[in-house]
N, C-alpha and C positions, 0 to 999 in steps of 0.2 A: 358686453361691448362697451368699453369706456373710452370716450373720445377726449383727446387733449388739445382740441383745436380752438378752444374758445377763450383762451387767456389773452391778456394784453401782451403783444409779442413784438419782436423786432420786425422791421419792414421786410416783406418777402421780396426776393430778388426777381423783378419782373422779367429779366432776360434769362432766367434759369427756371423755366416752367417745369412743373412736375409731369411725369408720364405715369399713367396707371395701367397695370396689366394684371390679369388673373392667371395664377400659376397653380397647378396641382401640387398638393403638399408632397407627393411622391417625387416631384421633380425639383424640389428645393435643394440648393447646394448648401453644404455645411457652413460655409462662410456667410451665406445669407441668413441662415438660422441664428448664427451667433450675433450678427448685426441686429437682427430683430430683437433678441433677448436684451442686448445692451440698451437699445432704445426703450424697450418696455421697462427695464429696471430703473431707468432714469425718471420714470413717472409713477411707479408703484412701489409701495413698501411691502414687506413680508413676501418677497419673491425669491425664487431660486432657479438656477438653470435647469435643474432636474425636473421641477414642477412645470416649468414653462414648456420643456420639450415633451413631457408626458401629455400635457394638454394639447400641444400641436399635433401629436400622433392621432388624436381623436378627430381632428379636422380633416376636411377633404380638399379644401382650396384656400388660397390666400391671395388677397389683392395687395400687390406691392406698388409702392410709390417711389420713383427714382428721379433724380435730377439729371441735368445734361451730362454730368460726369458719370452717370450710372451708379451713383451712390444712393443707398437706401435712405429715404427720408420719411417713410411711414409705411404702415401695413394694417390690414384688418383680416382676421382669420374667419373661416366659414366652414360649416358642416351641413351637408345636404343629405337628407335621409327620408325614408317613407315611415309613416306611423299610422296605426289603426287604433291607437290608445283611446280615442274618443268614439270608437264604434264605426268609423268610416275611414277609408284610405285617403290620406292627405300627404302632400309633399311638405317638408319642413326645411326652412333655411334658418339655421341657428347661427347667430353672430357671436364671435369671440371678441377679444380685446382689439381696440383700435388706438393706435398711437401715431402722431405726426410730429416731426421735428419742428422746434419752435420757429425756425426761419421760414416755415411754410404754413403756419397757422392761418386759417381762413381760406385756404385753397379749396374750391368746390369740386375739383376734378375727380377726386376719389369717390365722392358720394354719387356722382353721376355714373361713374363706371360700375359702382356697386349695384345701383338700381338697374342698369343695363344687363348686368350679369343675372340678376334676379329674373329679368324678363326672359332670358334665354332658358332658364330653368323652367319657368312657367310654360313656355311653348313646347317643351319636350314631351309633356304628358297632359292628358285631359283630366286633370285632378286639381282640386284647390291647393294653392300654395300659401303657406303661412310663414310669417317672419316671427321667430321666437327669439326674444331679446331679454337678457338679464342685465339690469342697470345698477351700477354702483354709484353714479353721480348724476346731478341734475342736467349737466350738459348733454349727456347721452339721451336722457328722456326727451329732450327738446328735438331730437331727430324725428321722433314720431309725428308730431304735428307739422314738421317741415315737409315730410314725405307724404303723409296719409291724412285722409279725412276722418276715418274711424279706426280706432284701436282700443285696446283695453290694457290697463285702466286709463280712461280718458278723463281730463280735468273738467269737462262740461257734459258730455253725452253719457247717460246711464247705460250700463252694459246689460246685455240680455243674459238670461240663465244659460242659453246655449253657448254663448261666447265664453262665459266663465267656466262652463264645464269643459270646453275645449282647452282652455288655458290650463286648468287644473290637471287634466288628463295628461297633456304633454309634459307639464312640469314634473308630475309624479313619475312619469315614465323615465325621464332623464335624470332627475335629481333625488328621487326616492324620498326618504325621511328628512332630508335636508330642506325640503319644501314644506312650508307652513301654509296650508290651504286657507286658513282663516285670515291671515294677513296678506297672503300673496307674495311672501318674501322668502328667499332662500338664505339659510344661516348654516354655513359650513362649520364643522367643529374647529377647523383651523382656517383662518381667512385665506382666500385664494387671491391675495393681492389687494391691499388697501390703497386708496388714493393717497398720494403724498399730501401734506397739509395745504400746500398752495392750491392744489386742485380741489381738495375737499371743501375749502372755504367757499361760501356763496356770497358773491358781491351783492350789496344792497339793491342795486338796480335789477339784478336777476331775481332776487327773492320776492319782488313785487309782481313778477310774471305769473299768470295763472298756472301754466304747466309746472313751473318750478315749485311753487307753493304746494301744489298737489303732490308732487314727488316727495317733498320733504315731510309732508303729512303721512304719506303711505309708508315711507322707508326712513324712519327716524334714526335707525342704527346704521345708516350708510357709511359713516366714518369708521365703523368697526368691520366693514367688509360685507354687510348685509346687502343682498341684491334683489331688487324688485323685478318680478317676472312680468313681461309685457308680451302681447300678442297682436299681430296685425295681419289681416288678409291682404296679400299682394295681388292686386288685379287692377286693370286700368280704371274701372269705375270707382275705386277706392283711393286713388292717388291724386295728388296735386298736379296741376297741368304740366309743369316742367318734369316732374318725376314720371308722369304718365308717358310723356314723349320719350324719355330715356328708356323706360320700361319696354316700349314698343320697338326700341332699337334705333331711334333717331339720334344721330350724332351731330346734328346741327348746333347743339348747345355745348359741345365738348369743351370749348375754351372759354 
């Protein structure tokens, strides 16, 4: 999941608010998929329509962002599945790529809708829900402390052996030999989309932030497409107040 929402950008049109909605991948229209790829390709190198569509086929849902004219302004893809890789049945919410049109950088609506959707998944089954996230850039890693209190790898809190075992089991199950359990990084034989230079560059003011410095230390090959595997338990007691309210279905903070 790589977000492009954190660059200096043109002013967002206040009278053209984004609408966020979850759509099953089976219900996506071909024109929407094409628009998604074009937006994706404008932010990532080493991409192709074929690879993008193949990756999308593995997802279950997508969060679409549209403006008042119903034009696609952003999206994030999701895969929901069960796993017993770590010896217990858990529900996994795996995040794919996230891209938002420059005119709408900084809009919080998609993040709130994403966490609300996670809440609906959690309420369907009496089983732990984990957010599995692979991170190509420092901006995405910063979503973790924005949403959650505890996650791994954390820039301050030591991780437990149990948490590391869960992360490694889920990563090996999904990415096989591409996952390096020693470093916690995925290295694909062929990069699955590298950040364009503008996004890969780390502003000086960001590099001084604890989470950003930690990400750069753990994933020094991010410019080459290496992806840091992260894991977060999604539950009210592990979420920041605003995220916890959205997770519970509260729509009072939607705008």
